[in-house]
N, C-alpha and C positions, 0 to 999 in steps of 0.2 A: 151166661152160664152160672149156675149157683155153685158155691163152694161145697165140696163134699163135707159131710158132717164132722169127721175127726179133725181135719185141718182147720175148719171154721171154729170148732170148739177150742182147740189148742190156742189158736190166735186170740180168741176172745178172752180166755182165761188168763193168758199171759199179758196181753196188751191192755186190756181194759180192767180186768179184775186184779192184776198184779200178783197172781199166783206164781210161784217158782216153777222151774221145769220139773222138779221132783214132785211137787204137789199136783201139777197138771197131769203128770204121768199116772199118779195114783188115781186121780179122779177119772181119767179116761181109760184106765186099766191097760196101759201099754208100758213098755220099757222106757225108762228115762231118756235113753239115747235116741229114741224115735221122735221125741218132741221137737227138737230143732228142725228136723226135716219137715214135720207137719206145719210148723209156723212158717218156715221158708216157702213151702208150697203155697200156703194161704196168702202170704205177702206177695208172691210173684203173680198169683191169679188176680188179686185185688189191683195190683199195679197194671196188669194187662187190661183189665176191665176199665179202669179209669182212663188209660191211654186211648182206648178205642171209643170212648164216649165224648171225646173232645173234638169239636169241630173248629177248624181254622178258617177264618174268613179273611181274604185278602182285600185290601182297598183297591178300588179301580184306579187306573192311571189318572193323575190329576195334574193341573198346572200349578204354578207357585201360589196362586190366589185361592186354591182350594176347590176350583171348579174342574169338572172333567175336561180333559184335553180335547175330546172330540165333540164337545157340545158346549 
């Protein structure tokens, strides 16, 4: 799922472009107290997406020589 525009823009302006919260609020035409919530929302969605894109592969049971125990 793509990030909504405002949270994505707030996240990029602050995290990558190093704008302050006040500058970001001015650019996005929102109140400064809204920016933290937008950045938090974007961060949470990014973390959720990264977490769901990781596949864990478990090793098969093996004996001490590194060979499969059943073969």
